[in-house]
N, C-alpha and C positions, 0 to 999 in steps of 0.2 A: 505574618504569613502572606497577607495580601501585598504588602510593600515588596517583599522578597520576590513574589511571583511577578509583579510588575517589572522589577529590575531584570529578572531573567528573560522576560519577554522582549524588553528593549534590547538586551544584549544579543538575543537571537536575531532580531530584525536587522540589527546593524552588521551582522556577520555576512561574509561573502557567500557562504554556502546557502543561505536563505534565498537570496536573489538568484543564485545559480540554479537551484532546484526548479524554480518556476520558469526560468529561461529554457532549461533543458526539456522540461515537459512540454512547453509551447513548441519547441523545435520538433519534438517527437510527434506531436499532433500534426504538424505540417508535413512531416515525412510520411506519416500514416495516410494522410489525405492524398498525397502524391501516389503512394503505392496502391491505395484503394481505387483511385481514378485510373491508373495504369491497368489494373486487373479488370476493371469494368470495360475499359477500351478493348482489351483482348477478347472479352466475352460478347460485347455488344456490337463490335465492329466500328466502322467509320462514323456511324450516327450517334456516337457516345454523347456528344454535346446536347443532343435533344432527347436521348433515350438513356440517360445515365442510370435510371432506376431499373432497367429491364434486363433480365438474364434468362437463361434456359431453365433456371430453377423456379423462379416466381417473378411475376412482372413487378412486384414491389419489394423484391429482396434487397436490392441495393438502395438503401435510403440512409438518412442521417442517424437513425437509431441503430441500424446494423453497423455503420461505421463506428459509432460511439462504443458499442458493445465489444467489437474486436479490439479497438484501441485500448479500452479499459482492461480487458482480459490479458492482453499481451504485456501491458506495462506493469500490472500487479505481480507478474511473475518475477521480474528482475529490477526494472527501472526504479519504481517507487521504493521498494525495499532498500535499494542502495542509498537513497537520500535519507530515509528513516534511520538506517544504521549509521550514516555519517553524522547526523544531528545528535542522535542519542549517544553515540560513542564518544563524542567530544565534550559531553556535559561535565564530567569530573576529570577525565584525563586531560582535557583541554585546559582546564584551570591549573592542573598540576604542571603541565608543560609551560604555561605562561608564568608560573611562579606566583599565582594569586590564590591558590587553594588554601594554603596555611593562613593567609590573611583573612579569607572569608570565614574560615572555621573558628577563628578566635573572636568573631563577633558574637553578641548575645543572642545567637540563633542556634538552635540545636542542629546537629548534623542530619538528623532524621527529617526535619523541616526543610533543610537545604536540598536534600536529595529528592524529596517528594515534590518540592516546587519545581525542580528541574524536570522531573518526570511529567508533571502536569503541563509544562511548557512543551515538551515533546508530544504529548497527547494532542494539545491544541494545534501544534504545527502539523501533525500527521493528518488530522481531520481537515484543516485548511487546505493542505496540499491535495488530498483526495477530492474534496468538494470542488476546488478550483479545476482540477483535471477533468472531472466528470462534467462540470458545467461548461468548460471550454470545448470538450468534444461534442456536447449537444449543440452548442452555439455554432461551431464550425459545420456540424452535420446539417443544421437547419439552413445556414446561409449558402453552403456550397453544394449540398446534395439534395436536401428536401426531406420532409418527414413522411412516414407511413407507418403501417403496423410492423412490429418487430417479428420477423420470421425466424424460426429456430429449426436448424437441421443437424442431424448427426454429422460429426466431422471434426475439424481441428480443435474446436472449443471443448468438445467432449461434455456438452451440457445435457443433451437429450438423446434418447435411444431411438426416437421416431419423430418425424416432423411435427411441429406445433407452432403456435404464434401467440404473441401478446398484443392486444390492441394498443394503439398509440398512447392513450391516457394512462392505461395500466402500466405500460412499459416505462413511462416517465416516473411513475411512483416507484417502480422497481429500481431505477437508477438512484432515486433518493434513498431507498433502503440500502443500496450498495455503498453509499457514502458512509453510512454508519457501520454496517457489518464489515466492510472492507477495512475501515479504520480499526475496528476491534481486532481483526485478524493481524493487522500490521503491528499492533501493540505488543504482540509476542516477540517480534524482532526488536522492537524498541526496548523491551525489558531485558532481553539478552544483551543488547548493546550497552545498556546502563550498567549491567553487572560487569561486563568486560571493561567498561570505562573506570569502574572502581578498582578492578584487579590490575589493570595495566597503566603504566605511566604515560604512554603515548596514545593520542587519539586515533592515529592511523592504525596502530596495532589493534586497538579495540574494534575499529570498524572492519578491518580485514578479517579478524577472528570471527566476528559476527556473520559477515557475508560468507566466509568459508564454511562455517557450520550450517548456515541456511542452504547454501548451494549444494553441499554434499547430500543433505537430506532431501532437498528438492529434486535433484537429479536421480538419486537412488529410488526415490518415490515413484518415478516414472519408468523404472526398469522392471520388466515383467518378472524377472528372476526373484525379485524381492517382494512379490505381491503378498506373501504371508506375513511380511514384517511391516507392511504399510500402516496397520492400525496403531503401531507403536511410534510412528514418526509424527513430530509436531507439525510438520508441513502438511500432512494429510488432514489434520484437524483444522488447519488454517484455511483450507479450501472451502470451508462451510459457507463463506460469504457468497460464493458463486451460485448457490441454490436460489437466491432471490430472483434469478433470471429464468428459472424453470417455470413452465406454464402453471403448475401447481407447486407452491413452496412446501417442501416436506418439513413441516414445523417441528416434528418430533426430533428428527436427526439434526435439524438446524439448531434447535435449542441445546441438544446434547453436545454437539461439537463446539458450539459457542461457549458453553459452560466449561468445557475442557480447556479452551483457549484462555478463558478467564482464570482457571486454576493455574495455568502456566504463567500468566502475567503476574498475578499476585504472589505466587510462590517464588518466582525468580526475583521479583521486586523486594520481597521480604528478605531473601538471602542477600541481595545487594545492600539493603539497609543495615542488616546485621553486621556485614563485613565492614562497611564504611564507618559505622558507629564505633567500631573497635580498632580501626586502622590507625597506625602510628604515622602521622604526617610530619615529616622532618624537613621537607623542602617546599 
């Protein structure tokens, strides 16, 4: 199992999508910094270079932690799920398309071990991607903006109902928590992509199907007309990771929705294992 896991990790690292995902996230951070700076310039006026941290809301609102928070929140909605879906969706379907799946399955390794090793690689990749992205945002925020307390306001992020803040050291710990809880939430998408990778012969089809399912529920989840249906959407449960940035973490609901996501992950993964173990591989 360890040898199989090592081979799958090496295979992922050598793939183009692995490097592409990190380049894309780095580009996104650069664009976010440019947009953040432009917004601050409009609010602070011509003295933005010396007063980058100051706005009409709070003299310390614009700082590196605020920048990192907005960047992380926006990317978790679409950008990172795309790369998770691409990587997980190619695990089995990619082998089938390359014509290597049958050869791998005739080895003295069970199909269950093969699929689980591939999923563990996706788990490792997802955490690495999330940790890299959060760390990069914090580093860029420190170097180009400067740090302060994390001010929280009602608005675009929909995190709090009234103004609040997290002290700098506490906020940094919350970003560390987010790397774990965010990864856990994204594994729901990874499990769905693994299932579609088993069902479909083409990795592109598996990826598109995963993203289509996610986006439909994600968009409908934001439409007020469907408010009574939100509790039944898996995307609603996935948002639990955002609670780590609230002044007081609601541990009860945090644990409940995290457990529901866990049920999704293991349930979908078991279904994928059952189908893959019985699947007739002819090519």
